[in-house]
N, C-alpha and C positions, 0 to 999 in steps of 0.2 A: 444630282439627287433632288427629288421633289420635296418641297416644303410641306409641313402639315396642312397649310391652307390649300395648297394645290391638290394634296391627297384627298382632302375633304371635298373639294370641288369635283374631283374625279368620281368620288363615291356618289355625290349628288347627281352627276351626269349619268352614271350607270343606272341609278334608280329611275331617272326620267326616261330611259329607253323603254321601260315597261309601260309608262304612261303613253308614249307615242305608239307603241305596238297596239295597245287597246283602242286608242282613238282610231287608228287605221282599220283595225278589225271590225269595229262596230259600224263605222261609216260605210265600209265597203259591203256590208251585209245588205244595205239598201238596194244594191244592184241585183241581189237575188230576190229581195222582197218585191221589187217593182213588177217584173214579169209574173211572179207568183200571184200577187194580189190582183194584177191586171186580168189574169185568166179566171180567178175565182169570182171576182165581182163584175166581170165583163166590162172593163173600163176602156176608154179611149186613151191615146197616148198622153193627152193633156191631163186627164184625170189621174192616170197612173203616175205622172210626174209630180202630183201633189205630195207624194211621199218625200221627194227631195225638197219640194217647196216648204213643207212643214218643218222638215229637219233643219234646213239651212236658214229659214226665217228666224229660228231661235237665235242664230248669230246676230241678226239685225236687231232683235228686240232685247237680247240679254247681254251682249258683249260689253257695252259701256257700263251698265250696272255691275256686271261681274268684275270689270276693271277696278271700279270703286271698292268693291268688296275685297279684292286682292290687296288693294292699298291699305285696308284696315286689318285684315287677318294675316297678311303675308303670303308669299308664294307657296310655302309649304302648306299652309292652311287652305289655300286655293286648290292645291292638288288633292288633298284629302276630301274636301267638300265636293270637288268635281267627280271623284270616284263614287262617292256615296249617292249623289244626285243622279248620276248615270245609272247606277244600280236600281234606283227607284223606277226610272223609266223602263228598264228591262223587266222588272217585276210586273209592271202594268200590262205587259203583253199577254199575260195569262188571262186576266179578266177581259181584255180586248178580244182575244180569240173566242172566249165563251160567249161574248155578246154578238159575234159574227157581224160586227158593224165596221165598215171602212172608216167612217169619221172617228170612231173610238181608237182605231189603230193610229190614225194621224195624231190624235191628242197624246197618246203614249209616246209616239216618236218625238213630239215637241218637247216633252219633259226630258226624255233621254238626251235629246240634242242640247238642251240647256245645260246638262251636266258636262257634255263634251265641250261646250262653249267655255265653261269655267276651266276645264283642263287646258284648252288652247290658250286662253288669256293668261293663265298662270305659267304654263309650261314653256311656251316659245321665248318670252323675255327672260325667264329663269335661265334657259340654256345660253342665250347671248350674253347675259351678265356674268355668268360663271366661266365663259370662254376666255382664253388668252387674247389680249388685244391684237386685232388684225386677223384673228382666226375665227371670227364669229360665223361667217358664211360656211366655212368648211366644217366647223364643229356642229352647227345646227343641221347641216346636210347629213352628217354622219349619224347623229342621233335620230333624225327623221327617216333614215334608212330603215329603222326598225318599225316606223309607221308603215312603210311600204311592205315590210315583211308581214305585218298584220293584214294589209290589203291583199297580199298574195295568197295567204292561207285562207282568208275568209270565203272566197268563192268555192273552194273545195269543201270547206266546213258546211257552207250553206247547201251545196248540191247534195252532200251526203246525208245531212241531218234534217234539212227542211224539205228539199225537193224529193228525196228518196221516200219520205213518208207521205208524199203528196202526188203520187202518180195518177195517171188518167183514170185508173179504175177506182180510186178512192172517192168517197163522197165529199160534198162540199165541206161538211163539218170536219171531216178527217183532214182535208187539205188545210183548212184554217188552223186547226189545233197543232199542226206540225211545227209551228213556230214556238210553241209554249216551252218545251223542255230546253231547247237551245238557249233561249233568252233567260230562263231561270238559271242555267249554268253560268251564263255571263254575269248575272247579278252576283252570284256567289263569289266568282273570281274578283270582281270589282270591290266587293266588301273586304275580302282578304287583303287586297292591295292597299286599301285605305288604312287598315289596321297596321300593316307593315310600315307604311310611310310614317304613321303616327309614332311608331316605336323607335325609329332611327333619328339620329341628329343630322340635320342638314344646315348649310350655311345660310345666313340672312342676306339675300340678294339686294334688299332695299338699302343696306349700308354701302354696298358696292356701287349702286346707282347714284347715291349721294356723293360718293367720291368722284365719280365721273363728272358730275355737274360742277363740282368745285373747281375742276381743272378746265372747264369750258368757259370761254369768254365771248360767246356769240351774242349775248345781250337779249336773247329771246325770253319772253316771260310766259308763253303759252305754247302748248304742243301744236296748236293749229297754225302757228307761224312758220312751221317747217314745211316748205312746199314739197320736198322730196318725200315726206311722209304721206301727204295727201295723194300725190301721184302714185306712190307705192301701194296705198290702200286700194286705189282703182285697179292697179295691176293685180292685186290679190283677188278682187272681184272678178276680173276677167279670167284669171288662171283657174280658180275654183269652179267658175261657171263652165268653162270649156272642159275641164277634167271630168266633172260630174256628168255633164251632158253626154260626153263620149262614152264613159263607163256605163251610164244608164241605158244607152241605146245600142250598145255593142251586141248584147244577146239577141236583140231584135234584128239587127243587121245580119247576124250569123244565121238566124232562122229564115228571114225573108229573102235575103240575096244569096246566101251560100247553102241553103237547104239543110242546115244542121238542126238536130233536135234540141229541145230546151236544156236538158241536163248537160249535153256535150258543150253547148254554148256557154253555160255557166262555168264549166271547168276551164274552157279556153280563155275565159275572162281573166284568169290568173296570169296569163301571159302579159296582159295590159298592165296589171298592178305589179307583177314580178319584174317587168322591164323598168318600172320606176324604182324598185328596190335596188336592182343591179346598177342603174344609173346614179343612184344616190351614193352607193359605196364608191363607185368609180369617181363621181364628182367630188367627193370629200378629199380624194387623193389629188385629182387634177387641179382643184382650186388652190392647192398649195403653190402651184406654179403659174396658173392662168388666172387673170383677173376675173372675179365672179361676174362682173357686168358683161364681159365679152363672151363668157361661157353661156350666160343667160340668152344673149342675142343669138348665138348659134343655135341653141335648142329651140327657141321660138321660131326661127326661120325653118328649121327642119320640120316642126309640127305643121306649119302652113303648107309646106311642100307635100307632106304625106296626106293631108286632107285633100289637096288638089288631085293627087293621084287616085285616091279612093273615089272621088266624084267623077273624074274623067273615065275611069274604067267601068263605072256604072253598076258595080256589084260583083259577086263572085269572090273567089279566094284572094285575088289581088287586093280588092277593096277592103276585105276583111283584115288581111295581114297589115295593110298600110295603117289602118286605124288602130290595130293592136300595138303596133310598134311606136305609136305616139306616146305610150306609157313611158318608154325609155327616156324620151326627151322631156316629158313632164317632170322627171325625177327631181332636178335641183331647183325648179322654179319657185315653189313656195318658200323654202328656207332662204334662197338667195334674194328674192324680192323682200322678204321680211327683214333680213339683216341689212340690206341696202336702205330700206325705208326707215329703220330705227337707228341707223348709224349716228353716233354722237348725241343722242337725245338725253342721256343721263337720267335725272330724276323723272323725266317725262316718259320714260320707257314703258312703265305700266299703263299710263293713259294711252300711249301710242298703240300698245298691244290691244287695248279695248277697241280703238278705232279700226285697226287693221282687221281684227276678228269680226267686227261688224260687217266689214266688206266681204266676208265669207258668204254673206247672203247672195252673192253671185251664184252660189250653188243652188239657190232656190229660184232665182229669176231666169237665168240663162237656160236651164233645162226646160222650163215651161215654154219659153220663147221658141226653143228649138223643137219642142214637142208640137207646138202650133204649126210650124213650117213643115214638120214631118207629116202632119195630118193633111196639109193643104198643097204642098208642092212635091212631096216624096221624101222618103227616109234619108237617102244619101244626100240629096240636094240640101237638106236642112243643115248639114254640117258646115255650111258657109258661115253660120252663126259662130261656131267655135273658131273658125279661121280668123274672123274679125277680132276675136278676143286675143289670139296669139299675136296678131299684128300690133295691137296696143302694147303687149308685153315687150315686143321688139323695140317699140318707141321708148319705153321706160328704161330698157337695158342700154340703149344707145345715148339717150339724152335726159330722160325724165329724172333719173336718180341723181343727176348733177344740178338740179334746179336751184338748190340753195347756194351752190358754188358760184352760179352765174349771177345770183342776186346781189 
């Protein structure tokens, strides 16, 4: 029979599934916005990737300040604040569309992403601290499966509500305004979620973190003294960079090399994110029996092999499906790297989350790098950038997460 404390933790974890769903949903809408805005404003690949650059640069700029904020207002307060700030960013899409200005869209995206950053900084450690000891990776993977559900639904949502109102016969003004109503709707949902979280009672994870620290005797006085955290943060940089690069360019791959139209490509993108959802549900079960580090190593290897297949076939349906299937192997990477990197940190967990979420800036830098190579050496060949990212994750899975054990 579960104790009242366990039941309270389970309630909190259930609430956090809504948080992760919304984060995935909003983030994945960028993959619809990129080709949409690229066509409207006649952008190069590098210019179009500024959508991801502005979105994920918010992680670099805001994560550590948000980590300090969570330390003051608590994890619950961080979740509420994150929902509200994200809602403000969504609301700003309305005046951005009226202005018909690409830089104004980018500014709105930065504010929206700052709210998502706060949700990430508060949400991930909240889950690991509420998990049963030894089950952090599988629990975070299970909760993040709902993040993948959001990323799976988002392309269909975007293709129906954004692209459907922005067909080739529509004027430029009509194409731009097609983003207004969907993002207003998102703002309303986010505000309702903030009110709901405010009304319910959730456990104080900061007390749990203090208890973990009291039982730790490693003698470390700063979060920066944990080598496996630093290596794990670099792993998150590489993972998010590769995942976002692939997701951002997949529609273009399907259009350029497989001859599919824009809307069909957007709908097929759900296979990429849907694979991540299936992989996370499966991974949450398998990591009850398989060491998370070994599972991570296998998935990183599979991603490298699939990219190699896509490049070697030089386009067409084989290359397209090889890249789409990478989503399945991406599935457990973020939660597993996060839980391995924050293992045993106790009271430093909140600060560690800020550092790791700063590393999500990989989603800003790597796509622009890959966009540069796409412009200069070809779309498919540019995927070698993502392959290098997965090779580093393989290193972290095999050796990097053990850095402090070796010290």
